[in-house]
N, C-alpha and C positions, 0 to 999 in steps of 0.2 A: 588298629588301623582300618578296620572295616567301616566304622561310621564316617571316616573321611573319604572313603572311596565311593560311597553311595550318594546319589544326587539328593537334593533337598526334597524334590518331588519325583515320583516315578515318571518316566518319560511319557507314558501314555496320558497322564494327567497334565503334565506341564505344557503339552502342545496347545491345548485350548487357551491357556493363559498367555502364551507367546503370541498366538494369533490375535487374541483380544488386545494385547499391547500394540501390535502392529495396526490394528483397526483404529484404535484411539489415536495413535500417532498420525495416521493418514487423515483422519477427520480434523485434527488440529491443524495439520498442514494445509488442508483445503480451506479451512476457515481463515487462516492467516493470509493465504493468497487472495481470497475474496476480499478481505479487508484492505489489503494493499492495492488491489485493482480499483476498488471504490474510491480510495484516497487519490489514486493517480487520475481517475476520471474527474474528480472534483477540482484538483489542481489544474488540469488541462482546461477545464471550463472557465475557471477564474482567470487563467492566463489569456484565454481568448477574449474575455470581457475586458480585461485591462488593455490588451492590444487595440481593441475596437475603441475604447475610451481615449487612448493616446492618439490614435489616428484621427478621431473626431476632433480632439482638441488641437492637433497640429493643423488640420484643415481649417478650423475656425480661426486660428492664429494667422494663417496665410490669407484668409479672406478679409480680415480686419486690417485696413491700412493704418499705419502708425502704431500698431500694437507693440512692435519691438521697442519703441521709445518709452512706452508706458511701463513695460516689463523691466527696462534697464534702471528705472528710478528706484 
């Protein structure tokens, strides 16, 4: 029963591996959040561009008389 009671590594050596695992996890978490933030910024920029395009097209449609008749065909 003695081999089952002893840890795989002595606790004084295991501490640095646990700390390294936490550091790796935190680095991966920060990288993931940075990727998601960049993706969100890109999507917001594209939505602003699409909104500006839609507003410009709506303004052009209103400025052109008879445009509704051409679109209906």
